[in-house]
N, CA, C and O atoms as a GROMACS GRO file, in nm:
protein
  268
    1MET      N    1  16.790   1.119  10.804
    1MET     CA    2  16.766   1.050  10.930
    1MET      C    3  16.811   1.140  11.044
    1MET      O    4  16.920   1.196  11.042
    2LEU      N    5  16.725   1.154  11.142
    2LEU     CA    6  16.755   1.240  11.256
    2LEU      C    7  16.841   1.168  11.359
    2LEU      O    8  16.827   1.047  11.380
    3THR      N    9  16.930   1.242  11.423
    3THR     CA   10  17.007   1.188  11.534
    3THR      C   11  16.916   1.175  11.655
    3THR      O   12  16.804   1.227  11.654
    4SER      N   13  16.961   1.107  11.758
    4SER     CA   14  16.879   1.093  11.879
    4SER      C   15  16.852   1.229  11.943
    4SER      O   16  16.743   1.252  11.996
    5LYS      N   17  16.949   1.319  11.939
    5LYS     CA   18  16.929   1.453  11.994
    5LYS      C   19  16.823   1.528  11.914
    5LYS      O   20  16.735   1.592  11.971
    6GLU      N   21  16.831   1.519  11.782
    6GLU     CA   22  16.732   1.585  11.696
    6GLU      C   23  16.593   1.525  11.718
    6GLU      O   24  16.494   1.597  11.717
    7GLN      N   25  16.586   1.394  11.736
    7GLN     CA   26  16.458   1.328  11.762
    7GLN      C   27  16.396   1.374  11.893
    7GLN      O   28  16.275   1.394  11.900
    8SER      N   29  16.478   1.393  11.996
    8SER     CA   30  16.425   1.438  12.125
    8SER      C   31  16.377   1.583  12.116
    8SER      O   32  16.276   1.619  12.178
    9ILE      N   33  16.447   1.666  12.040
    9ILE     CA   34  16.403   1.805  12.019
    9ILE      C   35  16.271   1.806  11.942
    9ILE      O   36  16.178   1.878  11.978
   10LEU      N   37  16.264   1.726  11.837
   10LEU     CA   38  16.142   1.717  11.757
   10LEU      C   39  16.024   1.672  11.843
   10LEU      O   40  15.915   1.729  11.832
   11ALA      N   41  16.044   1.572  11.927
   11ALA     CA   42  15.937   1.523  12.014
   11ALA      C   43  15.890   1.630  12.111
   11ALA      O   44  15.772   1.635  12.145
   12ALA      N   45  15.981   1.716  12.156
   12ALA     CA   46  15.945   1.823  12.249
   12ALA      C   47  15.867   1.934  12.178
   12ALA      O   48  15.778   1.994  12.237
   13LEU      N   49  15.900   1.961  12.052
   13LEU     CA   50  15.839   2.073  11.980
   13LEU      C   51  15.708   2.038  11.910
   13LEU      O   52  15.621   2.124  11.898
   14GLU      N   53  15.692   1.915  11.866
   14GLU     CA   54  15.576   1.879  11.784
   14GLU      C   55  15.440   1.905  11.848
   14GLU      O   56  15.351   1.957  11.780
   15PRO      N   57  15.418   1.872  11.976
   15PRO     CA   58  15.284   1.898  12.033
   15PRO      C   59  15.246   2.046  12.032
   15PRO      O   60  15.133   2.081  11.998
   16ARG      N   61  15.339   2.132  12.067
   16ARG     CA   62  15.309   2.276  12.067
   16ARG      C   63  15.290   2.327  11.925
   16ARG      O   64  15.200   2.408  11.898
   17ALA      N   65  15.373   2.281  11.834
   17ALA     CA   66  15.359   2.322  11.694
   17ALA      C   67  15.222   2.282  11.640
   17ALA      O   68  15.156   2.362  11.573
   18LYS      N   69  15.180   2.160  11.669
   18LYS     CA   70  15.050   2.113  11.624
   18LYS      C   71  14.939   2.200  11.680
   18LYS      O   72  14.844   2.234  11.610
   19ALA      N   73  14.950   2.237  11.808
   19ALA     CA   74  14.850   2.324  11.871
   19ALA      C   75  14.844   2.461  11.804
   19ALA      O   76  14.740   2.526  11.804
   20GLU      N   77  14.956   2.504  11.747
   20GLU     CA   78  14.964   2.634  11.679
   20GLU      C   79  14.929   2.623  11.530
   20GLU      O   80  14.929   2.723  11.459
   21GLY      N   81  14.901   2.500  11.484
   21GLY     CA   82  14.870   2.480  11.342
   21GLY      C   83  14.993   2.483  11.253
   21GLY      O   84  14.984   2.512  11.134
   22ILE      N   85  15.107   2.451  11.312
   22ILE     CA   86  15.235   2.456  11.241
   22ILE      C   87  15.295   2.316  11.236
   22ILE      O   88  15.282   2.238  11.331
   23GLU      N   89  15.360   2.284  11.126
   23GLU     CA   90  15.431   2.157  11.111
   23GLU      C   91  15.580   2.180  11.131
   23GLU      O   92  15.638   2.272  11.073
   24VAL      N   93  15.642   2.096  11.214
   24VAL     CA   94  15.788   2.096  11.225
   24VAL      C   95  15.837   2.006  11.112
   24VAL      O   96  15.821   1.884  11.118
   25VAL      N   97  15.896   2.066  11.011
   25VAL     CA   98  15.940   1.992  10.892
   25VAL      C   99  16.061   1.906  10.926
   25VAL      O  100  16.063   1.787  10.895
   26THR      N  101  16.160   1.966  10.988
   26THR     CA  102  16.279   1.892  11.031
   26THR      C  103  16.357   1.976  11.131
   26THR      O  104  16.331   2.095  11.150
   27ILE      N  105  16.453   1.912  11.194
   27ILE     CA  106  16.543   1.973  11.291
   27ILE      C  107  16.685   1.941  11.247
   27ILE      O  108  16.713   1.830  11.200
   28GLU      N  109  16.775   2.037  11.261
   28GLU     CA  110  16.917   2.012  11.236
   28GLU      C  111  16.997   2.067  11.353
   28GLU      O  112  16.974   2.180  11.398
   29VAL      N  113  17.090   1.988  11.403
   29VAL     CA  114  17.184   2.035  11.504
   29VAL      C  115  17.321   2.034  11.437
   29VAL      O  116  17.371   1.930  11.398
   30VAL      N  117  17.380   2.153  11.425
   30VAL     CA  118  17.508   2.167  11.357
   30VAL      C  119  17.605   2.245  11.445
   30VAL      O  120  17.564   2.308  11.542
   31GLY      N  121  17.732   2.239  11.411
   31GLY     CA  122  17.832   2.311  11.487
   31GLY      C  123  17.896   2.224  11.593
   31GLY      O  124  17.880   2.102  11.593
   32SER      N  125  17.968   2.288  11.682
   32SER     CA  126  18.042   2.214  11.785
   32SER      C  127  17.950   2.168  11.897
   32SER      O  128  17.839   2.219  11.913
   33ARG      N  129  17.997   2.072  11.974
   33ARG     CA  130  17.919   2.024  12.089
   33ARG      C  131  17.904   2.132  12.195
   33ARG      O  132  17.801   2.138  12.264
   34LYS      N  133  18.005   2.215  12.210
   34LYS     CA  134  18.000   2.321  12.311
   34LYS      C  135  17.904   2.433  12.273
   34LYS      O  136  17.841   2.493  12.360
   35ALA      N  137  17.893   2.461  12.145
   35ALA     CA  138  17.809   2.572  12.099
   35ALA      C  139  17.732   2.531  11.973
   35ALA      O  140  17.758   2.582  11.865
   36PRO      N  141  17.638   2.437  11.989
   36PRO     CA  142  17.565   2.392  11.870
   36PRO      C  143  17.464   2.497  11.822
   36PRO      O  144  17.416   2.580  11.900
   37THR      N  145  17.435   2.491  11.695
   37THR     CA  146  17.327   2.570  11.637
   37THR      C  147  17.214   2.474  11.606
   37THR      O  148  17.235   2.372  11.540
   38ILE      N  149  17.095   2.506  11.653
   38ILE     CA  150  16.979   2.421  11.630
   38ILE      C  151  16.888   2.492  11.530
   38ILE      O  152  16.838   2.601  11.557
   39ARG      N  153  16.868   2.429  11.416
   39ARG     CA  154  16.781   2.485  11.313
   39ARG      C  155  16.649   2.411  11.316
   39ARG      O  156  16.644   2.288  11.309
   40VAL      N  157  16.541   2.488  11.326
   40VAL     CA  158  16.407   2.432  11.329
   40VAL      C  159  16.335   2.483  11.204
   40VAL      O  160  16.318   2.604  11.187
   41TYR      N  161  16.294   2.392  11.119
   41TYR     CA  162  16.225   2.427  10.995
   41TYR      C  163  16.075   2.407  11.014
   41TYR      O  164  16.030   2.297  11.046
   42LEU      N  165  15.998   2.514  10.995
   42LEU     CA  166  15.854   2.514  11.018
   42LEU      C  167  15.779   2.545  10.890
   42LEU      O  168  15.832   2.609  10.799
   43ASP      N  169  15.653   2.498  10.883
   43ASP     CA  170  15.567   2.529  10.769
   43ASP      C  171  15.421   2.517  10.813
   43ASP      O  172  15.390   2.459  10.917
   44LYS      N  173  15.334   2.574  10.731
   44LYS     CA  174  15.189   2.563  10.749
   44LYS      C  175  15.128   2.532  10.613
   44LYS      O  176  15.188   2.564  10.510
   45PRO      N  177  15.011   2.469  10.611
   45PRO     CA  178  14.949   2.437  10.481
   45PRO      C  179  14.932   2.560  10.391
   45PRO      O  180  14.950   2.551  10.270
   46GLU      N  181  14.896   2.672  10.451
   46GLU     CA  182  14.875   2.794  10.372
   46GLU      C  183  15.003   2.877  10.357
   46GLU      O  184  15.000   2.988  10.304
   47GLY      N  185  15.114   2.823  10.405
   47GLY     CA  186  15.241   2.895  10.402
   47GLY      C  187  15.263   2.967  10.534
   47GLY      O  188  15.168   3.015  10.596
   48ILE      N  189  15.386   2.974  10.575
   48ILE     CA  190  15.417   3.034  10.704
   48ILE      C  191  15.452   3.182  10.685
   48ILE      O  192  15.525   3.218  10.592
   49ALA      N  193  15.400   3.265  10.772
   49ALA     CA  194  15.422   3.409  10.765
   49ALA      C  195  15.529   3.450  10.866
   49ALA      O  196  15.560   3.376  10.959
   50PHE      N  197  15.582   3.566  10.846
   50PHE     CA  198  15.684   3.618  10.937
   50PHE      C  199  15.631   3.625  11.080
   50PHE      O  200  15.703   3.594  11.174
   51ASP      N  201  15.504   3.664  11.097
   51ASP     CA  202  15.444   3.670  11.231
   51ASP      C  203  15.439   3.532  11.296
   51ASP      O  204  15.457   3.520  11.417
   52ASP      N  205  15.414   3.428  11.216
   52ASP     CA  206  15.415   3.291  11.269
   52ASP      C  207  15.554   3.254  11.321
   52ASP      O  208  15.568   3.193  11.427
   53ILE      N  209  15.656   3.292  11.245
   53ILE     CA  210  15.793   3.261  11.284
   53ILE      C  211  15.832   3.339  11.409
   53ILE      O  212  15.898   3.285  11.498
   54THR      N  213  15.791   3.464  11.416
   54THR     CA  214  15.821   3.546  11.533
   54THR      C  215  15.758   3.485  11.658
   54THR      O  216  15.822   3.476  11.763
   55ALA      N  217  15.632   3.444  11.648
   55ALA     CA  218  15.563   3.382  11.762
   55ALA      C  219  15.627   3.248  11.796
   55ALA      O  220  15.644   3.215  11.914
   56ALA      N  221  15.662   3.169  11.695
   56ALA     CA  222  15.723   3.038  11.719
   56ALA      C  223  15.858   3.052  11.787
   56ALA      O  224  15.896   2.966  11.867
   57GLN      N  225  15.930   3.157  11.758
   57GLN     CA  226  16.061   3.177  11.820
   57GLN      C  227  16.048   3.179  11.972
   57GLN      O  228  16.134   3.127  12.043
   58VAL      N  229  15.941   3.238  12.021
   58VAL     CA  230  15.920   3.248  12.166
   58VAL      C  231  15.898   3.109  12.226
   58VAL      O  232  15.968   3.071  12.319
   59TRP      N  233  15.801   3.034  12.172
   59TRP     CA  234  15.773   2.904  12.234
   59TRP      C  235  15.881   2.800  12.205
   59TRP      O  236  15.902   2.710  12.286
   60VAL      N  237  15.949   2.811  12.092
   60VAL     CA  238  16.061   2.720  12.066
   60VAL      C  239  16.172   2.745  12.169
   60VAL      O  240  16.226   2.650  12.226
   61ASN      N  241  16.204   2.871  12.193
   61ASN     CA  242  16.307   2.903  12.293
   61ASN      C  243  16.268   2.855  12.432
   61ASN      O  244  16.351   2.801  12.505
   62GLU      N  245  16.141   2.873  12.469
   62GLU     CA  246  16.094   2.827  12.600
   62GLU      C  247  16.109   2.676  12.613
   62GLU      O  248  16.158   2.626  12.715
   63LEU      N  249  16.067   2.602  12.510
   63LEU     CA  250  16.078   2.457  12.515
   63LEU      C  251  16.223   2.410  12.514
   63LEU      O  252  16.258   2.312  12.580
   64MET      N  253  16.307   2.478  12.439
   64MET     CA  254  16.449   2.441  12.435
   64MET      C  255  16.514   2.464  12.572
   64MET      O  256  16.602   2.387  12.612
   65ASP      N  257  16.473   2.569  12.642
   65ASP     CA  258  16.527   2.595  12.776
   65ASP      C  259  16.493   2.483  12.873
   65ASP      O  260  16.567   2.459  12.969
   66GLU      N  261  16.381   2.414  12.849
   66GLU     CA  262  16.338   2.304  12.937
   66GLU      C  263  16.415   2.174  12.911
   66GLU      O  264  16.418   2.086  12.996
   67LEU      N  265  16.477   2.163  12.794
   67LEU     CA  266  16.549   2.038  12.761
   67LEU      C  267  16.683   2.030  12.830
   67LEU      O  268  16.756   1.932  12.812
   0.00000   0.00000   0.00000
């Protein structure tokens, strides 16, 4: 079960991921409140490639900066 913070991150990422043909499998927020680590798990039907992850890193970071 996702926390409310994880749900809001998921809601922000899902539209862009869908446009890229990527599924956001789950989100995890771990660590301290001051310095959390946000883990975003991605996949594609044909399997996700390193290039997909590299490209996703850019738009995930952009969207996270907006939150």
